[in-house]
C-alpha atoms as a printed R data frame, in Angstrom:
    type eleno elety resid chain resno       x        y       z
1   ATOM     1    CA   MET     A     1 -28.483 -176.144 -24.341
2   ATOM     2    CA   SER     A     2 -28.259 -179.199 -26.573
3   ATOM     3    CA   GLN     A     3 -25.198 -180.131 -28.554
4   ATOM     4    CA   ASP     A     4 -27.155 -179.816 -31.797
5   ATOM     5    CA   SER     A     5 -27.718 -176.097 -31.189
6   ATOM     6    CA   VAL     A     6 -23.990 -175.387 -30.823
7   ATOM     7    CA   GLN     A     7 -22.532 -174.224 -34.138
8   ATOM     8    CA   LEU     A     8 -18.897 -175.048 -34.670
9   ATOM     9    CA   PRO     A     9 -16.747 -172.378 -36.366
10  ATOM    10    CA   LYS     A    10 -16.363 -172.954 -40.044
11  ATOM    11    CA   LYS     A    11 -12.946 -173.698 -41.394
12  ATOM    12    CA   LYS     A    12 -11.473 -170.898 -43.457
13  ATOM    13    CA   THR     A    13 -10.845 -171.915 -47.021
14  ATOM    14    CA   LEU     A    14  -7.797 -170.540 -48.792
15  ATOM    15    CA   THR     A    15  -8.846 -168.879 -52.002
16  ATOM    16    CA   ILE     A    16  -6.201 -168.032 -54.577
17  ATOM    17    CA   ASN     A    17  -6.842 -165.068 -56.790
18  ATOM    18    CA   PHE     A    18  -4.915 -165.948 -59.926
19  ATOM    19    CA   SER     A    19  -5.581 -162.585 -61.543
20  ATOM    20    CA   LYS     A    20  -3.800 -160.747 -58.722
21  ATOM    21    CA   ILE     A    21  -0.877 -163.161 -58.926
22  ATOM    22    CA   ILE     A    22  -0.543 -162.552 -62.676
23  ATOM    23    CA   VAL     A    23  -0.676 -158.788 -62.159
24  ATOM    24    CA   LEU     A    24   1.959 -159.038 -59.418
25  ATOM    25    CA   LEU     A    25   4.249 -161.095 -61.652
26  ATOM    26    CA   ILE     A    26   3.869 -158.610 -64.506
27  ATOM    27    CA   LEU     A    27   4.652 -155.683 -62.208
28  ATOM    28    CA   THR     A    28   7.687 -157.528 -60.849
29  ATOM    29    CA   VAL     A    29   9.042 -158.172 -64.334
30  ATOM    30    CA   LEU     A    30   8.461 -154.543 -65.338
31  ATOM    31    CA   ALA     A    31  10.159 -153.337 -62.161
32  ATOM    32    CA   ILE     A    32  13.215 -155.480 -62.913
33  ATOM    33    CA   ILE     A    33  13.331 -154.130 -66.461
34  ATOM    34    CA   MET     A    34  13.133 -150.548 -65.191
35  ATOM    35    CA   VAL     A    35  15.826 -151.064 -62.545
36  ATOM    36    CA   PHE     A    36  18.209 -153.037 -64.779
37  ATOM    37    CA   PRO     A    37  19.788 -149.948 -66.482
38  ATOM    38    CA   SER     A    38  20.644 -148.538 -63.058
39  ATOM    39    CA   ILE     A    39  22.136 -151.867 -61.992
40  ATOM    40    CA   ASN     A    40  24.169 -151.995 -65.187
41  ATOM    41    CA   MET     A    41  25.334 -148.408 -64.607
42  ATOM    42    CA   PHE     A    42  26.644 -149.212 -61.129
43  ATOM    43    CA   SER     A    43  28.224 -152.437 -62.366
44  ATOM    44    CA   THR     A    44  30.030 -150.755 -65.260
45  ATOM    45    CA   ALA     A    45  31.270 -147.943 -63.024
46  ATOM    46    CA   PHE     A    46  33.377 -150.371 -60.977
47  ATOM    47    CA   LYS     A    47  34.785 -152.366 -63.907
48  ATOM    48    CA   SER     A    48  38.090 -151.944 -65.674
49  ATOM    49    CA   GLN     A    49  38.182 -150.956 -69.312
50  ATOM    50    CA   ALA     A    50  39.383 -154.435 -70.288
51  ATOM    51    CA   GLU     A    51  36.517 -156.129 -68.446
52  ATOM    52    CA   ILE     A    52  33.959 -153.890 -70.143
53  ATOM    53    CA   LEU     A    53  35.106 -155.162 -73.543
54  ATOM    54    CA   LYS     A    54  34.672 -158.813 -72.569
55  ATOM    55    CA   PHE     A    55  31.757 -160.780 -73.981
56  ATOM    56    CA   PRO     A    56  29.394 -161.906 -72.634
57  ATOM    57    CA   PRO     A    57  29.182 -159.062 -70.111
58  ATOM    58    CA   ARG     A    58  28.943 -159.778 -66.389
59  ATOM    59    CA   ILE     A    59  26.695 -157.978 -63.956
60  ATOM    60    CA   ILE     A    60  29.028 -158.515 -61.008
61  ATOM    61    CA   PRO     A    61  32.548 -157.170 -61.712
62  ATOM    62    CA   GLU     A    62  35.448 -159.586 -61.417
63  ATOM    63    CA   HIS     A    63  37.585 -156.913 -59.754
64  ATOM    64    CA   ILE     A    64  36.157 -153.741 -58.224
65  ATOM    65    CA   GLU     A    65  38.096 -150.778 -59.580
66  ATOM    66    CA   LEU     A    66  37.823 -148.023 -56.985
67  ATOM    67    CA   ASN     A    67  40.567 -146.159 -58.821
68  ATOM    68    CA   ASN     A    68  38.011 -145.149 -61.456
69  ATOM    69    CA   PHE     A    69  36.870 -142.258 -59.256
70  ATOM    70    CA   LYS     A    70  40.408 -140.878 -59.162
71  ATOM    71    CA   LYS     A    71  40.774 -141.253 -62.920
72  ATOM    72    CA   LEU     A    72  37.565 -139.298 -63.477
73  ATOM    73    CA   PHE     A    73  38.860 -136.253 -61.590
74  ATOM    74    CA   THR     A    74  42.431 -136.472 -62.910
75  ATOM    75    CA   ASN     A    75  41.784 -137.222 -66.587
76  ATOM    76    CA   TYR     A    76  38.909 -134.762 -66.880
77  ATOM    77    CA   GLN     A    77  37.917 -131.454 -65.303
78  ATOM    78    CA   TYR     A    78  34.950 -133.092 -63.657
79  ATOM    79    CA   GLY     A    79  35.149 -131.062 -60.470
80  ATOM    80    CA   LEU     A    80  35.024 -127.832 -62.485
81  ATOM    81    CA   TRP     A    81  32.061 -129.094 -64.517
82  ATOM    82    CA   TYR     A    82  30.239 -129.996 -61.321
83  ATOM    83    CA   ARG     A    83  30.878 -126.592 -59.780
84  ATOM    84    CA   ASN     A    84  29.672 -124.775 -62.901
85  ATOM    85    CA   SER     A    85  26.480 -126.841 -63.024
86  ATOM    86    CA   ILE     A    86  25.706 -126.188 -59.364
87  ATOM    87    CA   PHE     A    87  26.327 -122.451 -59.777
88  ATOM    88    CA   ILE     A    88  24.114 -122.167 -62.868
89  ATOM    89    CA   SER     A    89  21.341 -124.282 -61.351
90  ATOM    90    CA   LEU     A    90  21.251 -122.322 -58.080
91  ATOM    91    CA   ILE     A    91  21.167 -118.973 -59.876
92  ATOM    92    CA   THR     A    92  18.405 -120.286 -62.134
93  ATOM    93    CA   VAL     A    93  16.370 -121.464 -59.146
94  ATOM    94    CA   LEU     A    94  16.784 -118.124 -57.399
95  ATOM    95    CA   GLY     A    95  15.773 -116.125 -60.460
96  ATOM    96    CA   THR     A    96  12.823 -118.349 -61.324
97  ATOM    97    CA   VAL     A    97  11.390 -118.406 -57.801
98  ATOM    98    CA   LEU     A    98  11.664 -114.646 -57.255
99  ATOM    99    CA   SER     A    99  10.451 -113.476 -60.662
100 ATOM   100    CA   SER     A   100   7.700 -116.062 -61.126
101 ATOM   101    CA   SER     A   101   6.295 -115.562 -57.632
102 ATOM   102    CA   PHE     A   102   6.322 -111.779 -58.082
103 ATOM   103    CA   VAL     A   103   4.353 -111.957 -61.326
104 ATOM   104    CA   ALA     A   104   2.033 -114.639 -59.956
105 ATOM   105    CA   PHE     A   105   1.253 -112.449 -56.951
106 ATOM   106    CA   GLY     A   106   0.038 -109.706 -59.277
107 ATOM   107    CA   PHE     A   107  -2.173 -112.056 -61.274
108 ATOM   108    CA   ALA     A   108  -3.617 -113.608 -58.125
109 ATOM   109    CA   ARG     A   109  -4.236 -110.593 -55.878
110 ATOM   110    CA   TYR     A   110  -5.095 -107.655 -58.151
111 ATOM   111    CA   GLN     A   111  -8.170 -106.928 -60.211
112 ATOM   112    CA   ALA     A   112  -7.570 -104.983 -63.430
113 ATOM   113    CA   LYS     A   113  -9.082 -104.744 -66.881
114 ATOM   114    CA   GLY     A   114  -7.545 -107.172 -69.324
115 ATOM   115    CA   LYS     A   115  -5.910 -109.251 -66.601
116 ATOM   116    CA   HIS     A   116  -7.406 -112.509 -67.802
117 ATOM   117    CA   LEU     A   117  -6.468 -111.751 -71.406
118 ATOM   118    CA   LEU     A   118  -2.910 -110.964 -70.378
119 ATOM   119    CA   PHE     A   119  -2.730 -114.169 -68.357
120 ATOM   120    CA   ALA     A   120  -4.025 -116.148 -71.339
121 ATOM   121    CA   LEU     A   121  -1.333 -114.599 -73.529
122 ATOM   122    CA   LEU     A   122   1.236 -115.574 -70.934
123 ATOM   123    CA   LEU     A   123   0.053 -119.171 -70.911
124 ATOM   124    CA   SER     A   124   0.010 -119.268 -74.714
125 ATOM   125    CA   THR     A   125   3.783 -118.837 -74.707
126 ATOM   126    CA   MET     A   126   4.014 -122.347 -73.259
127 ATOM   127    CA   MET     A   127   2.960 -123.693 -76.668
128 ATOM   128    CA   LEU     A   128   6.089 -122.271 -78.312
129 ATOM   129    CA   PRO     A   129   8.815 -124.929 -78.462
130 ATOM   130    CA   TYR     A   130  12.367 -123.944 -77.603
131 ATOM   131    CA   PRO     A   131  13.721 -124.398 -81.187
132 ATOM   132    CA   VAL     A   132  11.375 -121.584 -82.287
133 ATOM   133    CA   LEU     A   133  12.941 -119.174 -79.783
134 ATOM   134    CA   MET     A   134  16.460 -120.537 -80.096
135 ATOM   135    CA   ILE     A   135  17.609 -118.535 -83.137
136 ATOM   136    CA   PRO     A   136  16.178 -115.128 -82.060
137 ATOM   137    CA   GLN     A   137  17.655 -115.541 -78.595
138 ATOM   138    CA   PHE     A   138  21.007 -116.578 -80.016
139 ATOM   139    CA   ILE     A   139  21.145 -113.492 -82.253
140 ATOM   140    CA   LEU     A   140  20.101 -111.244 -79.343
141 ATOM   141    CA   PHE     A   141  22.694 -112.579 -76.932
142 ATOM   142    CA   LYS     A   142  25.389 -112.496 -79.577
143 ATOM   143    CA   GLN     A   143  24.708 -108.811 -80.252
144 ATOM   144    CA   MET     A   144  24.902 -108.198 -76.488
145 ATOM   145    CA   ASN     A   145  28.347 -109.895 -76.399
146 ATOM   146    CA   TRP     A   146  27.126 -112.495 -73.929
147 ATOM   147    CA   MET     A   147  28.557 -115.463 -75.802
148 ATOM   148    CA   ASP     A   148  30.739 -117.918 -73.877
149 ATOM   149    CA   SER     A   149  29.401 -116.734 -70.525
150 ATOM   150    CA   PHE     A   150  26.819 -117.824 -67.997
151 ATOM   151    CA   LEU     A   151  24.635 -114.763 -68.646
152 ATOM   152    CA   PRO     A   152  22.481 -116.225 -71.497
153 ATOM   153    CA   ILE     A   153  21.748 -119.244 -69.302
154 ATOM   154    CA   THR     A   154  21.003 -117.518 -65.996
155 ATOM   155    CA   VAL     A   155  19.613 -114.043 -66.803
156 ATOM   156    CA   PRO     A   156  16.405 -115.279 -68.573
157 ATOM   157    CA   ALA     A   157  15.412 -117.006 -65.329
158 ATOM   158    CA   PHE     A   158  14.914 -113.581 -63.714
159 ATOM   159    CA   PHE     A   159  12.138 -112.776 -66.222
160 ATOM   160    CA   GLY     A   160   9.803 -115.517 -65.067
161 ATOM   161    CA   SER     A   161   8.508 -118.766 -66.488
162 ATOM   162    CA   ALA     A   162   4.956 -119.149 -67.765
163 ATOM   163    CA   TYR     A   163   4.395 -122.562 -66.217
164 ATOM   164    CA   MET     A   164   5.940 -121.554 -62.880
165 ATOM   165    CA   ILE     A   165   3.820 -118.387 -62.800
166 ATOM   166    CA   PHE     A   166   0.720 -120.466 -63.415
167 ATOM   167    CA   LEU     A   167   1.676 -122.934 -60.676
168 ATOM   168    CA   ILE     A   168   2.373 -120.277 -58.043
169 ATOM   169    CA   ARG     A   169  -0.701 -118.264 -59.022
170 ATOM   170    CA   GLN     A   170  -2.894 -121.290 -58.333
171 ATOM   171    CA   PHE     A   171  -1.441 -121.423 -54.837
172 ATOM   172    CA   PHE     A   172  -1.718 -117.681 -54.207
173 ATOM   173    CA   THR     A   173  -5.418 -117.712 -55.072
174 ATOM   174    CA   SER     A   174  -6.013 -120.181 -52.233
175 ATOM   175    CA   LEU     A   175  -4.662 -117.746 -49.632
176 ATOM   176    CA   SER     A   176  -7.133 -115.793 -47.514
177 ATOM   177    CA   ASN     A   177  -8.081 -112.359 -48.820
178 ATOM   178    CA   GLU     A   178  -8.754 -111.127 -45.272
179 ATOM   179    CA   LEU     A   179  -5.101 -111.630 -44.438
180 ATOM   180    CA   PHE     A   180  -3.945 -109.231 -47.142
181 ATOM   181    CA   ASP     A   181  -6.774 -106.776 -46.429
182 ATOM   182    CA   ALA     A   182  -5.711 -106.591 -42.783
183 ATOM   183    CA   ALA     A   183  -2.075 -106.074 -43.802
184 ATOM   184    CA   ARG     A   184  -3.104 -103.301 -46.194
185 ATOM   185    CA   MET     A   185  -5.099 -101.563 -43.453
186 ATOM   186    CA   ASP     A   186  -2.032 -101.690 -41.202
187 ATOM   187    CA   GLY     A   187  -0.052  -99.818 -43.843
188 ATOM   188    CA   CYS     A   188   1.767 -102.769 -45.373
189 ATOM   189    CA   SER     A   189   2.964 -101.981 -48.889
190 ATOM   190    CA   GLU     A   190   2.265 -104.219 -51.861
191 ATOM   191    CA   PHE     A   191   5.892 -105.319 -52.037
192 ATOM   192    CA   ARG     A   192   5.880 -106.106 -48.330
193 ATOM   193    CA   GLN     A   193   2.716 -108.183 -48.709
194 ATOM   194    CA   TRP     A   194   4.464 -110.298 -51.350
195 ATOM   195    CA   TRP     A   195   7.729 -110.602 -49.456
196 ATOM   196    CA   SER     A   196   6.529 -110.954 -45.848
197 ATOM   197    CA   ILE     A   197   3.142 -112.665 -46.246
198 ATOM   198    CA   ALA     A   198   2.776 -114.460 -49.569
199 ATOM   199    CA   LEU     A   199   6.249 -115.986 -49.824
200 ATOM   200    CA   PRO     A   200   6.436 -117.404 -46.257
201 ATOM   201    CA   LEU     A   201   3.010 -119.020 -46.692
202 ATOM   202    CA   SER     A   202   3.913 -120.535 -50.076
203 ATOM   203    CA   GLY     A   203   6.646 -122.934 -49.072
204 ATOM   204    CA   PRO     A   204   5.135 -125.985 -50.815
205 ATOM   205    CA   ALA     A   205   4.548 -124.147 -54.101
206 ATOM   206    CA   LEU     A   206   7.970 -122.508 -54.068
207 ATOM   207    CA   SER     A   207   9.600 -125.849 -53.298
208 ATOM   208    CA   THR     A   208   7.885 -127.379 -56.307
209 ATOM   209    CA   VAL     A   209   9.046 -124.532 -58.533
210 ATOM   210    CA   ALA     A   210  12.571 -124.876 -57.166
211 ATOM   211    CA   ILE     A   211  12.600 -128.603 -57.923
212 ATOM   212    CA   PHE     A   212  11.368 -128.168 -61.486
213 ATOM   213    CA   SER     A   213  13.712 -125.277 -62.279
214 ATOM   214    CA   PHE     A   214  16.731 -127.033 -60.749
215 ATOM   215    CA   ILE     A   215  16.130 -130.223 -62.708
216 ATOM   216    CA   GLY     A   216  15.545 -128.282 -65.924
217 ATOM   217    CA   SER     A   217  18.777 -126.343 -65.530
218 ATOM   218    CA   TRP     A   218  20.788 -129.322 -64.294
219 ATOM   219    CA   ASN     A   219  19.798 -131.506 -67.261
220 ATOM   220    CA   ASP     A   220  19.928 -128.766 -69.896
221 ATOM   221    CA   LEU     A   221  22.279 -129.523 -72.779
222 ATOM   222    CA   LEU     A   222  21.037 -127.672 -75.841
223 ATOM   223    CA   GLY     A   223  20.939 -124.226 -74.243
224 ATOM   224    CA   GLN     A   224  24.364 -124.636 -72.688
225 ATOM   225    CA   VAL     A   225  25.975 -125.978 -75.850
226 ATOM   226    CA   LEU     A   226  24.766 -122.930 -77.774
227 ATOM   227    CA   TYR     A   227  26.450 -120.372 -75.546
228 ATOM   228    CA   LEU     A   228  29.376 -122.096 -73.804
229 ATOM   229    CA   SER     A   229  32.525 -122.881 -75.777
230 ATOM   230    CA   SER     A   230  35.419 -122.554 -73.306
231 ATOM   231    CA   THR     A   231  36.492 -125.688 -71.487
232 ATOM   232    CA   GLU     A   232  36.612 -123.913 -68.122
233 ATOM   233    CA   LYS     A   233  32.931 -122.978 -68.523
234 ATOM   234    CA   PHE     A   234  31.686 -126.459 -69.388
235 ATOM   235    CA   THR     A   235  28.886 -127.930 -67.312
236 ATOM   236    CA   LEU     A   236  28.218 -131.563 -66.491
237 ATOM   237    CA   THR     A   237  26.005 -132.133 -69.502
238 ATOM   238    CA   ILE     A   238  28.571 -130.721 -71.935
239 ATOM   239    CA   GLY     A   239  31.512 -132.376 -70.207
240 ATOM   240    CA   MET     A   240  29.891 -135.794 -70.052
241 ATOM   241    CA   THR     A   241  28.963 -135.530 -73.718
242 ATOM   242    CA   SER     A   242  32.542 -134.685 -74.625
243 ATOM   243    CA   MET     A   243  33.753 -137.825 -72.847
244 ATOM   244    CA   TYR     A   244  32.292 -140.086 -75.495
245 ATOM   245    CA   SER     A   245  31.873 -137.765 -78.476
246 ATOM   246    CA   SER     A   246  35.317 -138.373 -79.946
247 ATOM   247    CA   ALA     A   247  35.467 -141.043 -82.638
248 ATOM   248    CA   THR     A   248  39.264 -141.371 -82.509
249 ATOM   249    CA   ARG     A   249  39.530 -142.987 -79.074
250 ATOM   250    CA   LEU     A   250  37.884 -145.684 -77.018
251 ATOM   251    CA   VAL     A   251  34.988 -144.450 -74.933
252 ATOM   252    CA   PRO     A   252  35.749 -144.832 -71.188
253 ATOM   253    CA   TRP     A   253  32.341 -146.200 -70.276
254 ATOM   254    CA   ASN     A   254  33.367 -146.902 -66.689
255 ATOM   255    CA   LEU     A   255  34.212 -143.217 -66.149
256 ATOM   256    CA   VAL     A   256  31.069 -142.133 -67.978
257 ATOM   257    CA   MET     A   257  28.952 -144.274 -65.647
258 ATOM   258    CA   ILE     A   258  30.675 -142.885 -62.553
259 ATOM   259    CA   SER     A   259  30.054 -139.355 -63.776
260 ATOM   260    CA   ALA     A   260  26.389 -140.243 -64.316
261 ATOM   261    CA   ILE     A   261  26.102 -141.625 -60.779
262 ATOM   262    CA   LEU     A   262  27.616 -138.488 -59.274
263 ATOM   263    CA   ALA     A   263  25.397 -136.295 -61.460
264 ATOM   264    CA   VAL     A   264  22.240 -137.984 -60.139
265 ATOM   265    CA   ILE     A   265  23.119 -137.378 -56.472
266 ATOM   266    CA   PRO     A   266  21.873 -133.724 -56.281
267 ATOM   267    CA   ILE     A   267  18.559 -134.703 -57.873
268 ATOM   268    CA   LEU     A   268  18.063 -137.548 -55.396
269 ATOM   269    CA   LEU     A   269  18.919 -135.319 -52.442
270 ATOM   270    CA   LEU     A   270  16.579 -132.618 -53.691
271 ATOM   271    CA   PHE     A   271  13.659 -135.020 -54.013
272 ATOM   272    CA   THR     A   272  14.460 -136.625 -50.660
273 ATOM   273    CA   PHE     A   273  14.346 -133.398 -48.672
274 ATOM   274    CA   ALA     A   274  11.639 -131.595 -50.694
275 ATOM   275    CA   GLN     A   275   9.281 -134.491 -51.416
276 ATOM   276    CA   ARG     A   276   6.958 -133.578 -48.541
277 ATOM   277    CA   TYR     A   277   6.548 -130.006 -49.809
278 ATOM   278    CA   PHE     A   278   6.111 -131.224 -53.379
279 ATOM   279    CA   VAL     A   279   3.256 -133.585 -52.472
280 ATOM   280    CA   GLN     A   280   1.659 -130.925 -50.282
281 ATOM   281    CA   SER     A   281   1.763 -128.417 -53.119
282 ATOM   282    CA   ILE     A   282   0.105 -130.826 -55.554
283 ATOM   283    CA   ALA     A   283  -2.618 -131.603 -53.016
284 ATOM   284    CA   MET     A   284  -3.349 -127.972 -52.180
285 ATOM   285    CA   THR     A   285  -3.276 -126.514 -55.682
286 ATOM   286    CA   GLY     A   286  -5.057 -129.397 -57.396
287 ATOM   287    CA   VAL     A   287  -2.504 -129.469 -60.212
288 ATOM   288    CA   LYS     A   288  -2.005 -132.948 -61.603
């Protein structure tokens, strides 16, 4: 073989895609802008009150004040607020999951006249904003002597949620009909089919409902302000608002930021442990 027939490997030329670099720079700047409030929150949480008032502000504290955590629990009833929020959120999750899955099972598994019309009426309630229902509910709960208690906040969760019913129904319809037919032939009651078959197979959908209902209850302020007036019944949202609502004193922003950090922890833990089920539920139900 002659030397002329031997082809030498071509040198690779480095091509620079300027459009991708520009997009990457824009995304980096946007990411920094989005993360900056969180960085500022952590920075302020470990500053003293005197350092917060200094101008220009510093991102890195001059002296890390670890005593701010102690001040939060001694100057305010933060532990009680946290306990009340956890109790209300867990009861809300329990009521929403049980009631919504029960109703969704009926819409998904049974054939009856007017079922689709009834389901459409149920979904139409999602178009009603909360301020429309706020006054009638307030009058109802006041006549029932439920004011200044957790009942107006937790009991409605046991009557289902239109969006959660829709979400679970979409999952129930994907389950095999032969499975329920075989259970019915073996003498399994309708309640037992829901409890022993549908619920164990619906872990991803129920996890998604639990996440949404927990976050909604945990971050709720308007509903809790309407019905809770005693200090010992305050939740995190009401308590944190009261920390900077007074106009006669200096707002302790370092304590407010610490309370915000501690309030985010349950949400982060919930997403960390339930993220796999959440993604699986979205993929299986096709809900976007």
